[in-house]
PADO-689304 format. One record per residue (C-alpha): residue in one letter; x negated, y negated, z. Coordinates in steps of 0.25 Angstrom, whole numbers, plus 5000, padded with zeros to 4 digits. Layout:
BEGIN
<node a; <X; Y; Z>>
...
// end
This chain:
BEGIN
<node m; <5066; 5102; 5075>>
<node p; <5074; 5097; 5063>>
<node s; <5084; 5107; 5057>>
<node s; <5092; 5108; 5045>>
<node t; <5101; 5118; 5037>>
<node v; <5099; 5123; 5023>>
<node h; <5110; 5130; 5016>>
<node l; <5106; 5138; 5004>>
<node t; <5118; 5143; 4995>>
<node k; <5121; 5147; 4981>>
<node a; <5132; 5137; 4976>>
<node e; <5139; 5147; 4967>>
<node w; <5142; 5157; 4979>>
<node t; <5155; 5155; 4985>>
<node e; <5164; 5163; 4995>>
<node p; <5161; 5173; 5000>>
<node c; <5149; 5167; 5006>>
<node s; <5140; 5172; 5017>>
<node q; <5128; 5164; 5023>>
<node f; <5117; 5166; 5033>>
<node s; <5107; 5156; 5039>>
<node f; <5093; 5157; 5045>>
<node p; <5084; 5147; 5051>>
<node l; <5071; 5142; 5044>>
<node i; <5060; 5133; 5049>>
<node l; <5054; 5126; 5037>>
<node y; <5043; 5115; 5039>>
<node g; <5048; 5113; 5053>>
<node v; <5062; 5111; 5049>>
<node s; <5072; 5121; 5055>>
<node l; <5082; 5126; 5044>>
<node r; <5094; 5135; 5044>>
<node v; <5095; 5141; 5030>>
<node t; <5109; 5146; 5026>>
<node l; <5111; 5156; 5015>>
<node s; <5125; 5158; 5008>>
<node f; <5128; 5169; 4999>>
<node n; <5139; 5176; 4992>>
<node p; <5139; 5191; 4997>>
<node d; <5147; 5195; 4985>>
<node a; <5135; 5191; 4976>>
<node l; <5126; 5201; 4983>>
<node p; <5125; 5216; 4982>>
<node q; <5133; 5222; 4993>>
<node r; <5122; 5227; 5002>>
<node l; <5114; 5214; 5001>>
<node a; <5127; 5207; 5004>>
<node s; <5129; 5215; 5016>>
<node s; <5115; 5212; 5021>>
<node v; <5115; 5197; 5019>>
<node k; <5129; 5197; 5025>>
<node a; <5123; 5203; 5037>>
<node l; <5112; 5193; 5038>>
<node a; <5123; 5182; 5036>>
<node a; <5131; 5187; 5048>>
<node p; <5129; 5180; 5062>>
<node g; <5117; 5185; 5069>>
<node r; <5105; 5192; 5063>>
<node l; <5107; 5205; 5071>>
<node e; <5117; 5210; 5061>>
<node w; <5108; 5208; 5049>>
<node w; <5096; 5214; 5056>>
<node s; <5105; 5226; 5060>>
<node h; <5109; 5227; 5046>>
<node a; <5095; 5227; 5041>>
<node r; <5091; 5238; 5051>>
<node e; <5102; 5247; 5046>>
<node r; <5098; 5245; 5032>>
<node a; <5084; 5249; 5035>>
<node l; <5090; 5262; 5042>>
<node f; <5098; 5265; 5029>>
<node s; <5085; 5264; 5021>>
<node l; <5077; 5273; 5030>>
<node l; <5088; 5283; 5031>>
<node h; <5090; 5283; 5016>>
<node l; <5075; 5285; 5014>>
<node r; <5074; 5297; 5024>>
<node q; <5086; 5303; 5017>>
<node g; <5079; 5302; 5003>>
<node l; <5067; 5309; 5009>>
<node g; <5076; 5320; 5015>>
<node r; <5073; 5315; 5029>>
<node q; <5086; 5313; 5036>>
<node s; <5086; 5306; 5049>>
<node l; <5098; 5304; 5059>>
<node h; <5103; 5318; 5054>>
<node r; <5103; 5332; 5057>>
<node q; <5108; 5344; 5050>>
<node f; <5114; 5354; 5059>>
<node s; <5116; 5369; 5057>>
<node a; <5124; 5380; 5063>>
<node q; <5112; 5384; 5072>>
<node d; <5113; 5370; 5078>>
<node v; <5128; 5371; 5082>>
<node p; <5126; 5380; 5095>>
<node r; <5117; 5369; 5102>>
<node y; <5129; 5359; 5102>>
<node s; <5140; 5360; 5113>>
<node f; <5149; 5352; 5104>>
<node c; <5149; 5363; 5094>>
<node t; <5150; 5375; 5103>>
<node s; <5159; 5370; 5114>>
<node p; <5172; 5378; 5114>>
<node s; <5180; 5367; 5119>>
<node p; <5183; 5353; 5115>>
<node l; <5172; 5342; 5119>>
<node l; <5180; 5330; 5115>>
<node p; <5191; 5323; 5123>>
<node s; <5206; 5323; 5119>>
<node l; <5210; 5310; 5112>>
<node p; <5223; 5303; 5110>>
<node w; <5228; 5310; 5098>>
<node h; <5242; 5307; 5091>>
<node l; <5242; 5318; 5080>>
<node p; <5252; 5317; 5069>>
<node a; <5263; 5327; 5067>>
<node d; <5258; 5337; 5057>>
<node d; <5264; 5333; 5044>>
<node g; <5255; 5341; 5035>>
<node q; <5243; 5333; 5039>>
<node l; <5237; 5345; 5045>>
<node d; <5238; 5353; 5032>>
<node a; <5232; 5342; 5024>>
<node l; <5220; 5341; 5034>>
<node l; <5218; 5356; 5033>>
<node k; <5217; 5354; 5018>>
<node g; <5207; 5342; 5019>>
<node v; <5217; 5332; 5014>>
<node v; <5218; 5318; 5021>>
<node t; <5225; 5305; 5018>>
<node i; <5214; 5294; 5018>>
<node f; <5221; 5280; 5019>>
<node g; <5231; 5285; 5009>>
<node y; <5222; 5292; 5000>>
<node s; <5221; 5308; 5000>>
<node w; <5208; 5314; 5003>>
<node a; <5205; 5328; 5003>>
<node w; <5193; 5336; 5007>>
<node a; <5185; 5344; 4997>>
<node p; <5175; 5355; 4999>>
<node d; <5164; 5348; 4991>>
<node g; <5163; 5336; 5000>>
<node s; <5166; 5326; 4989>>
<node c; <5178; 5321; 4997>>
<node w; <5170; 5315; 5007>>
<node h; <5164; 5305; 4997>>
<node r; <5177; 5303; 4988>>
<node a; <5184; 5290; 4990>>
<node p; <5199; 5292; 4994>>
<node d; <5203; 5279; 4988>>
<node t; <5196; 5280; 4974>>
<node g; <5191; 5294; 4972>>
<node a; <5177; 5290; 4970>>
<node l; <5165; 5297; 4976>>
<node w; <5157; 5289; 4986>>
<node p; <5142; 5290; 4984>>
<node r; <5134; 5301; 4991>>
<node r; <5121; 5293; 4994>>
<node f; <5114; 5287; 5005>>
<node f; <5126; 5280; 5013>>
<node a; <5120; 5266; 5014>>
<node d; <5118; 5265; 4999>>
<node i; <5133; 5267; 4996>>
<node p; <5141; 5255; 4993>>
<node v; <5154; 5255; 5001>>
<node h; <5158; 5240; 5000>>
<node a; <5171; 5235; 4993>>
<node g; <5169; 5237; 4978>>
<node n; <5161; 5250; 4979>>
<node p; <5165; 5260; 4968>>
<node c; <5171; 5271; 4977>>
<node g; <5181; 5265; 4986>>
<node d; <5184; 5260; 5000>>
<node i; <5174; 5266; 5009>>
<node r; <5183; 5266; 5021>>
<node i; <5193; 5275; 5014>>
<node a; <5181; 5284; 5010>>
<node w; <5176; 5285; 5024>>
<node e; <5190; 5290; 5030>>
<node p; <5190; 5305; 5027>>
<node s; <5175; 5306; 5031>>
<node r; <5178; 5301; 5045>>
<node l; <5184; 5315; 5046>>
<node q; <5195; 5311; 5056>>
<node h; <5205; 5319; 5048>>
<node l; <5197; 5331; 5053>>
<node v; <5200; 5327; 5068>>
<node l; <5215; 5327; 5064>>
<node l; <5214; 5340; 5057>>
<node a; <5208; 5346; 5070>>
<node l; <5218; 5341; 5079>>
<node l; <5230; 5345; 5071>>
<node a; <5224; 5359; 5069>>
<node q; <5224; 5360; 5084>>
<node q; <5239; 5360; 5084>>
<node a; <5240; 5370; 5073>>
<node d; <5240; 5385; 5072>>
<node p; <5227; 5393; 5072>>
<node a; <5226; 5395; 5057>>
<node v; <5227; 5380; 5055>>
<node r; <5217; 5377; 5066>>
<node t; <5207; 5386; 5058>>
<node s; <5210; 5379; 5045>>
<node a; <5207; 5366; 5052>>
<node v; <5194; 5371; 5057>>
<node a; <5190; 5375; 5043>>
<node a; <5195; 5362; 5037>>
<node v; <5187; 5353; 5047>>
<node e; <5174; 5362; 5045>>
<node a; <5175; 5361; 5030>>
<node q; <5177; 5346; 5030>>
<node l; <5166; 5343; 5041>>
<node v; <5156; 5352; 5034>>
<node s; <5160; 5346; 5021>>
<node w; <5158; 5332; 5026>>
<node v; <5144; 5334; 5032>>
<node e; <5139; 5341; 5019>>
<node a; <5145; 5331; 5010>>
<node n; <5140; 5319; 5018>>
<node l; <5125; 5321; 5019>>
<node f; <5119; 5312; 5030>>
<node l; <5118; 5298; 5026>>
<node t; <5124; 5301; 5012>>
<node g; <5137; 5295; 5008>>
<node i; <5147; 5285; 5013>>
<node h; <5151; 5291; 5026>>
<node y; <5137; 5287; 5033>>
<node i; <5139; 5272; 5029>>
<node s; <5147; 5269; 5042>>
<node p; <5143; 5273; 5056>>
<node t; <5157; 5272; 5060>>
<node e; <5161; 5282; 5050>>
<node c; <5151; 5291; 5055>>
<node a; <5155; 5289; 5069>>
<node l; <5170; 5292; 5066>>
<node r; <5166; 5304; 5058>>
<node l; <5158; 5309; 5070>>
<node l; <5170; 5307; 5080>>
<node a; <5179; 5314; 5070>>
<node v; <5171; 5327; 5068>>
<node c; <5169; 5328; 5083>>
<node h; <5184; 5328; 5087>>
<node t; <5187; 5337; 5075>>
<node v; <5178; 5348; 5079>>
<node d; <5181; 5347; 5094>>
<node a; <5196; 5348; 5091>>
<node l; <5193; 5361; 5083>>
<node r; <5182; 5366; 5092>>
<node p; <5188; 5380; 5096>>
<node l; <5191; 5384; 5082>>
<node v; <5177; 5380; 5076>>
<node p; <5167; 5392; 5077>>
<node d; <5153; 5389; 5082>>
<node s; <5147; 5393; 5068>>
<node a; <5156; 5384; 5060>>
<node p; <5148; 5375; 5050>>
<node l; <5157; 5364; 5056>>
<node w; <5147; 5362; 5068>>
<node p; <5134; 5359; 5060>>
<node a; <5142; 5349; 5052>>
<node l; <5147; 5343; 5064>>
<node l; <5133; 5342; 5071>>
<node t; <5127; 5336; 5058>>
<node l; <5138; 5326; 5056>>
<node m; <5137; 5321; 5071>>
<node f; <5122; 5320; 5072>>
<node g; <5121; 5313; 5059>>
<node h; <5132; 5303; 5061>>
<node a; <5128; 5300; 5076>>
<node e; <5113; 5298; 5072>>
<node l; <5117; 5289; 5060>>
<node i; <5127; 5281; 5069>>
<node r; <5116; 5279; 5080>>
<node k; <5106; 5275; 5070>>
<node r; <5114; 5265; 5063>>
<node l; <5121; 5258; 5075>>
<node s; <5107; 5257; 5082>>
<node l; <5103; 5248; 5071>>
<node r; <5116; 5241; 5068>>
<node l; <5129; 5239; 5076>>
<node t; <5141; 5238; 5067>>
<node t; <5155; 5233; 5072>>
<node p; <5159; 5237; 5087>>
<node r; <5169; 5246; 5081>>
<node d; <5159; 5254; 5072>>
<node t; <5149; 5254; 5084>>
<node l; <5160; 5260; 5093>>
<node a; <5163; 5271; 5083>>
<node a; <5148; 5274; 5082>>
<node a; <5147; 5274; 5098>>
<node v; <5158; 5284; 5099>>
<node a; <5152; 5293; 5089>>
<node l; <5138; 5293; 5095>>
<node i; <5144; 5296; 5109>>
<node y; <5152; 5307; 5103>>
<node a; <5140; 5313; 5096>>
<node g; <5131; 5311; 5108>>
<node s; <5141; 5317; 5118>>
<node l; <5145; 5329; 5109>>
<node l; <5131; 5333; 5104>>
<node p; <5123; 5331; 5117>>
<node e; <5113; 5342; 5112>>
<node l; <5107; 5333; 5101>>
<node d; <5095; 5325; 5105>>
<node m; <5102; 5312; 5099>>
<node a; <5114; 5314; 5108>>
<node e; <5109; 5305; 5119>>
<node r; <5105; 5294; 5109>>
<node w; <5119; 5295; 5103>>
<node l; <5126; 5294; 5116>>
<node a; <5117; 5282; 5121>>
<node f; <5119; 5274; 5109>>
<node g; <5134; 5277; 5108>>
<node h; <5136; 5272; 5122>>
<node y; <5128; 5260; 5120>>
<node l; <5136; 5256; 5108>>
<node l; <5149; 5260; 5115>>
<node e; <5146; 5251; 5127>>
<node e; <5138; 5240; 5122>>
<node e; <5143; 5237; 5107>>
<node t; <5157; 5241; 5106>>
<node p; <5165; 5235; 5117>>
<node r; <5163; 5221; 5112>>
<node h; <5173; 5222; 5100>>
<node i; <5184; 5224; 5110>>
<node s; <5189; 5211; 5116>>
<node h; <5192; 5211; 5131>>
<node d; <5207; 5210; 5127>>
<node g; <5205; 5224; 5120>>
<node g; <5206; 5219; 5105>>
<node s; <5195; 5221; 5095>>
<node q; <5187; 5210; 5089>>
<node e; <5189; 5216; 5075>>
<node q; <5203; 5212; 5076>>
<node g; <5209; 5225; 5071>>
<node m; <5219; 5234; 5078>>
<node g; <5214; 5246; 5071>>
<node y; <5200; 5244; 5074>>
<node l; <5203; 5242; 5088>>
<node q; <5211; 5255; 5089>>
<node f; <5199; 5262; 5082>>
<node c; <5189; 5257; 5093>>
<node t; <5199; 5260; 5104>>
<node d; <5199; 5275; 5099>>
<node l; <5184; 5275; 5099>>
<node y; <5183; 5270; 5113>>
<node g; <5194; 5280; 5117>>
<node m; <5186; 5292; 5110>>
<node v; <5173; 5289; 5117>>
<node l; <5179; 5286; 5130>>
<node s; <5187; 5299; 5130>>
<node l; <5174; 5307; 5126>>
<node l; <5165; 5301; 5137>>
<node d; <5176; 5303; 5147>>
<node h; <5178; 5317; 5142>>
<node r; <5163; 5320; 5144>>
<node q; <5163; 5312; 5157>>
<node a; <5153; 5302; 5152>>
<node p; <5152; 5288; 5158>>
<node v; <5160; 5277; 5150>>
<node p; <5157; 5262; 5152>>
<node e; <5169; 5255; 5158>>
<node k; <5169; 5244; 5148>>
<node i; <5171; 5254; 5137>>
<node r; <5184; 5259; 5144>>
<node q; <5188; 5245; 5146>>
<node v; <5186; 5242; 5131>>
<node f; <5194; 5254; 5127>>
<node a; <5205; 5250; 5137>>
<node r; <5206; 5236; 5132>>
<node s; <5207; 5240; 5117>>
<node c; <5218; 5250; 5121>>
<node d; <5226; 5240; 5129>>
<node f; <5224; 5230; 5117>>
<node l; <5229; 5240; 5107>>
<node s; <5241; 5244; 5115>>
<node e; <5247; 5230; 5114>>
<node f; <5247; 5230; 5099>>
<node r; <5253; 5244; 5097>>
<node n; <5266; 5246; 5090>>
<node s; <5277; 5249; 5101>>
<node t; <5283; 5260; 5092>>
<node d; <5271; 5268; 5087>>
<node g; <5259; 5262; 5094>>
<node s; <5253; 5258; 5081>>
<node l; <5244; 5246; 5080>>
<node p; <5247; 5234; 5071>>
<node r; <5238; 5234; 5059>>
<node i; <5230; 5221; 5062>>
<node g; <5216; 5220; 5057>>
<node e; <5208; 5232; 5052>>
<node g; <5205; 5246; 5057>>
<node e; <5219; 5251; 5057>>
<node d; <5215; 5264; 5050>>
<node e; <5202; 5266; 5058>>
<node h; <5202; 5278; 5067>>
<node a; <5192; 5283; 5077>>
<node l; <5196; 5297; 5076>>
<node s; <5210; 5299; 5070>>
<node p; <5222; 5290; 5067>>
<node y; <5229; 5299; 5077>>
<node m; <5220; 5296; 5089>>
<node h; <5221; 5283; 5096>>
<node f; <5218; 5278; 5110>>
<node a; <5230; 5270; 5115>>
<node h; <5238; 5266; 5127>>
<node p; <5251; 5273; 5129>>
<node h; <5262; 5265; 5122>>
<node k; <5269; 5255; 5131>>
<node p; <5280; 5245; 5128>>
<node h; <5276; 5230; 5127>>
<node s; <5285; 5219; 5133>>
<node p; <5288; 5207; 5125>>
<node g; <5278; 5196; 5127>>
<node l; <5264; 5190; 5123>>
<node t; <5251; 5197; 5124>>
<node t; <5238; 5190; 5119>>
<node f; <5224; 5195; 5117>>
<node h; <5216; 5183; 5117>>
<node l; <5203; 5189; 5114>>
<node s; <5207; 5198; 5102>>
<node g; <5217; 5187; 5097>>
<node y; <5231; 5193; 5097>>
<node s; <5244; 5190; 5103>>
<node i; <5255; 5200; 5104>>
<node i; <5269; 5194; 5105>>
<node r; <5280; 5204; 5108>>
<node g; <5295; 5201; 5107>>
<node r; <5307; 5207; 5113>>
<node m; <5312; 5214; 5100>>
<node q; <5300; 5223; 5099>>
<node d; <5293; 5213; 5090>>
<node k; <5278; 5210; 5092>>
<node a; <5269; 5200; 5085>>
<node i; <5254; 5200; 5085>>
<node f; <5247; 5187; 5083>>
<node d; <5233; 5187; 5079>>
<node h; <5224; 5176; 5084>>
<node g; <5211; 5183; 5085>>
<node a; <5198; 5182; 5078>>
<node l; <5194; 5187; 5064>>
<node g; <5187; 5199; 5069>>
<node m; <5173; 5203; 5074>>
<node a; <5162; 5194; 5071>>
<node p; <5153; 5192; 5064>>
<node r; <5158; 5198; 5051>>
<node f; <5173; 5200; 5056>>
<node a; <5173; 5212; 5046>>
<node h; <5187; 5218; 5049>>
<node g; <5194; 5205; 5053>>
<node h; <5205; 5199; 5045>>
<node a; <5208; 5185; 5043>>
<node d; <5221; 5186; 5051>>
<node a; <5221; 5174; 5061>>
<node l; <5234; 5171; 5067>>
<node s; <5241; 5183; 5060>>
<node l; <5254; 5189; 5065>>
<node f; <5259; 5203; 5066>>
<node l; <5274; 5205; 5069>>
<node q; <5281; 5218; 5072>>
<node v; <5296; 5219; 5076>>
<node g; <5299; 5233; 5081>>
<node a; <5293; 5243; 5073>>
<node r; <5292; 5234; 5061>>
<node d; <5280; 5226; 5057>>
<node v; <5285; 5212; 5052>>
<node l; <5272; 5204; 5050>>
<node i; <5260; 5214; 5047>>
<node d; <5245; 5214; 5046>>
<node p; <5243; 5219; 5032>>
<node g; <5231; 5228; 5036>>
<node t; <5217; 5230; 5031>>
<node y; <5218; 5239; 5018>>
<node t; <5203; 5240; 5015>>
<node c; <5190; 5236; 5021>>
<node a; <5180; 5241; 5010>>
<node g; <5189; 5243; 4998>>
<node n; <5195; 5232; 4988>>
<node e; <5189; 5219; 4992>>
<node e; <5201; 5211; 4988>>
<node w; <5211; 5219; 4996>>
<node r; <5201; 5218; 5008>>
<node m; <5200; 5203; 5007>>
<node y; <5216; 5202; 5006>>
<node f; <5219; 5211; 5018>>
<node r; <5209; 5204; 5028>>
<node s; <5213; 5190; 5022>>
<node t; <5222; 5180; 5029>>
<node r; <5232; 5181; 5019>>
<node a; <5234; 5196; 5022>>
<node h; <5238; 5192; 5037>>
<node n; <5250; 5185; 5043>>
<node t; <5244; 5171; 5044>>
<node v; <5241; 5159; 5036>>
<node t; <5231; 5157; 5025>>
<node i; <5226; 5144; 5020>>
<node d; <5221; 5141; 5006>>
<node g; <5220; 5156; 5003>>
<node l; <5208; 5157; 5013>>
<node d; <5207; 5168; 5024>>
<node q; <5205; 5163; 5038>>
<node a; <5190; 5168; 5037>>
<node v; <5181; 5170; 5025>>
<node q; <5180; 5185; 5020>>
<node d; <5166; 5188; 5018>>
<node g; <5167; 5202; 5012>>
<node p; <5176; 5213; 5016>>
<node l; <5170; 5215; 5030>>
<node a; <5167; 5201; 5034>>
<node w; <5172; 5187; 5037>>
<node s; <5166; 5173; 5038>>
<node l; <5171; 5161; 5044>>
<node p; <5180; 5168; 5054>>
<node f; <5192; 5161; 5060>>
<node e; <5194; 5157; 5074>>
<node t; <5207; 5159; 5081>>
<node r; <5213; 5153; 5094>>
<node l; <5225; 5156; 5102>>
<node v; <5232; 5143; 5105>>
<node y; <5244; 5145; 5113>>
<node k; <5253; 5157; 5119>>
<node d; <5265; 5157; 5127>>
<node e; <5276; 5166; 5132>>
<node t; <5288; 5161; 5138>>
<node p; <5297; 5168; 5149>>
<node e; <5308; 5169; 5138>>
<node g; <5299; 5177; 5129>>
<node k; <5295; 5167; 5119>>
<node i; <5280; 5169; 5115>>
<node t; <5271; 5159; 5107>>
<node v; <5257; 5161; 5102>>
<node i; <5249; 5151; 5095>>
<node a; <5235; 5153; 5088>>
<node r; <5226; 5146; 5078>>
<node h; <5214; 5149; 5069>>
<node y; <5204; 5141; 5062>>
<node g; <5200; 5150; 5050>>
<node y; <5203; 5139; 5040>>
<node k; <5198; 5127; 5049>>
<node d; <5184; 5125; 5043>>
<node r; <5187; 5129; 5029>>
<node l; <5201; 5123; 5027>>
<node g; <5203; 5114; 5039>>
<node v; <5216; 5121; 5043>>
<node t; <5219; 5128; 5056>>
<node h; <5231; 5138; 5058>>
<node l; <5239; 5138; 5070>>
<node r; <5250; 5149; 5072>>
<node g; <5260; 5151; 5083>>
<node v; <5268; 5164; 5085>>
<node s; <5281; 5163; 5093>>
<node y; <5291; 5173; 5098>>
<node e; <5304; 5170; 5103>>
<node p; <5314; 5181; 5109>>
<node p; <5320; 5189; 5105>>
<node g; <5313; 5190; 5091>>
<node s; <5310; 5177; 5085>>
<node w; <5295; 5174; 5080>>
<node m; <5289; 5161; 5074>>
<node i; <5276; 5159; 5068>>
<node w; <5271; 5145; 5066>>
<node d; <5259; 5142; 5058>>
<node w; <5252; 5128; 5058>>
<node l; <5241; 5124; 5049>>
<node t; <5233; 5112; 5053>>
<node g; <5223; 5104; 5045>>
<node t; <5222; 5095; 5033>>
<node g; <5223; 5096; 5018>>
<node t; <5232; 5104; 5008>>
<node h; <5231; 5119; 5009>>
<node h; <5238; 5132; 5004>>
<node v; <5244; 5139; 5017>>
<node e; <5249; 5153; 5016>>
<node l; <5256; 5161; 5027>>
<node n; <5258; 5176; 5025>>
<node w; <5267; 5185; 5032>>
<node h; <5264; 5200; 5029>>
<node l; <5277; 5207; 5032>>
<node g; <5279; 5222; 5037>>
<node c; <5294; 5221; 5032>>
<node r; <5301; 5217; 5020>>
<node p; <5306; 5202; 5019>>
<node i; <5320; 5199; 5013>>
<node p; <5321; 5184; 5009>>
<node v; <5333; 5178; 5015>>
<node d; <5337; 5163; 5017>>
<node g; <5327; 5156; 5025>>
<node g; <5317; 5168; 5026>>
<node y; <5315; 5183; 5025>>
<node r; <5322; 5194; 5032>>
<node l; <5313; 5205; 5036>>
<node e; <5318; 5220; 5034>>
<node g; <5318; 5231; 5043>>
<node f; <5324; 5225; 5056>>
<node d; <5338; 5228; 5062>>
<node h; <5340; 5213; 5064>>
<node p; <5336; 5203; 5052>>
<node l; <5322; 5198; 5055>>
<node l; <5320; 5184; 5048>>
<node l; <5307; 5178; 5043>>
<node t; <5306; 5163; 5040>>
<node i; <5294; 5154; 5036>>
<node e; <5293; 5139; 5035>>
<node g; <5281; 5132; 5029>>
<node g; <5279; 5137; 5015>>
<node a; <5284; 5145; 5003>>
<node s; <5287; 5160; 5006>>
<node t; <5284; 5171; 4996>>
<node l; <5284; 5186; 4998>>
<node c; <5272; 5194; 4993>>
<node e; <5272; 5209; 4992>>
<node g; <5260; 5217; 4986>>
<node s; <5254; 5206; 4978>>
<node v; <5240; 5207; 4972>>
<node q; <5239; 5193; 4966>>
<node p; <5238; 5187; 4976>>
<node v; <5236; 5198; 4986>>
<node g; <5247; 5199; 4996>>
<node g; <5258; 5207; 5002>>
<node w; <5250; 5220; 5006>>
<node a; <5248; 5228; 5018>>
<node s; <5238; 5240; 5022>>
<node k; <5245; 5250; 5031>>
<node r; <5232; 5258; 5030>>
<node y; <5218; 5256; 5025>>
<node g; <5216; 5257; 5010>>
<node s; <5231; 5256; 5008>>
<node k; <5240; 5243; 5005>>
<node d; <5254; 5241; 5003>>
<node p; <5263; 5230; 4998>>
<node i; <5270; 5222; 5009>>
<node t; <5278; 5209; 5009>>
<node t; <5270; 5196; 5013>>
<node l; <5277; 5183; 5015>>
<node r; <5268; 5172; 5011>>
<node v; <5271; 5157; 5014>>
<node d; <5263; 5147; 5006>>
<node y; <5261; 5132; 5009>>
<node t; <5252; 5122; 5001>>
<node g; <5251; 5108; 5007>>
<node s; <5245; 5100; 5017>>
<node i; <5241; 5105; 5031>>
<node p; <5246; 5105; 5042>>
<node h; <5257; 5115; 5039>>
<node e; <5265; 5125; 5046>>
<node f; <5273; 5138; 5044>>
<node m; <5284; 5143; 5052>>
<node t; <5288; 5158; 5052>>
<node r; <5299; 5164; 5060>>
<node l; <5304; 5178; 5062>>
<node r; <5317; 5181; 5069>>
<node f; <5328; 5191; 5070>>
<node v; <5342; 5185; 5065>>
// end
């Protein structure tokens, strides 16, 4: 049968542009119609629906449509006063549930690393918490749960699916607003109180009870921003379980805390179950949901829904979550923080199931072990911290002070390559370490949390960061800053003609993802290490391919060679984001903060230093979500014909 392709486009619509196609048979001719559209020209909800349709595969669109239908049904029932998925518990219900009446803890111990009390306990007792640099304080009227820490605005209290939370909304960054309602600060309060005197423990119980009851009363089921994300519901459920279990001997059976706890757990677990039965989100979010369902089903076996929560939670855990952890232990989302977040969730659910002597699939233990092994290779040798590569650095499964990790062990000089995840770690003889990123953009099909950082380099000497990843700053806040921090220019790699290596398609999606390839690696008996990789992100659009080689030579000399192949005239920009201040000297820059002078030299273009620039944006780093600070960025520019090369050297003199 003859076939053809018809492209229907609107000429004045330019980037950003999304498209989808579908087959059509007309008068015996098989056609494939392609529709292109500018999502910025559409209302936010319509744009998200059309983008879902445009995504690879129709399953995502169908799942999206089913979820929207569920929202409509829930909204209708709420308007009629007929709540579904929800039960309001009273004091009379409490004695029926062993989780409320057990005299001893029911949850396993976890690997806590609690901070020294520097006034934090006193602040928590007063209901004061620092949220991404903003001060947040609990208020008895419950308005604090809806007030944006970053802007002071009040988020709407209406049906959750009708609240606009995308970038540009009038209230602020939704991620910042969600943080205090995770209630993870209550876990820390409970644990710190365990080590205090009896009077402080009594005050802690009163503070926890007041805030938990306040949260339930101020967040009527399905009303407000805190029901938008199943992941937020899951993390909140986990936090309240561990908080109450830690304070269990001090909480009387008649306390109003128990009905509030039961009401929250039932509503959250049912909403999670219903939403994920219609639409699976990312494996990371699915993992959080699975762990929460297993917790709820295990701790409240007296409920008629407990078996369904357990069964569905185990299904999600075993069948849907392991696929995002590569066989070498890395995460397909390409974020160290998100991988630690998932590792902690796996560790929590394994600890719970082992504690209850419940069976655990071996593949889940293997996934957990692989991710722990992977992360241990990247940890800082002095404090065990992870490099801020990718997103998720401020995400915590339960608390910033609870992480599953292998005991620290020293690493020998040499080369370690993770082929599937796309990283090479080069360790030198002077406590220097380079991480060479030759991995993918992120997790297909939307690559939501990926950064255009192909062939980027992170370098650490001793305890000092020399070449850094500037971080994330925001996912749902200011769109211009979101675009910058995930752009190619914001990473230690090469930008061609001002374009990213892939095309940003809104704040949580990419199109035209780049392909990377590890070309060569070698390690000699004398300790010289060489790794070469290339990416093709500019190949189709500009006809340019980028090849980078990273070479280490003992005792402490580094060379980075960038080779651009193709044709034509282009503007080529190499950026080095520095973790230490450069001092211009003859022939290059001396980097401050080292016992012996560390010299940085670059050939191949004109060098300029940029610090905290807004026009154009450059010279910024984000040490935590929602916060940015000026840093020094060394920018090297070249305009001319391709092929072209840059040569960067770092050495002690």
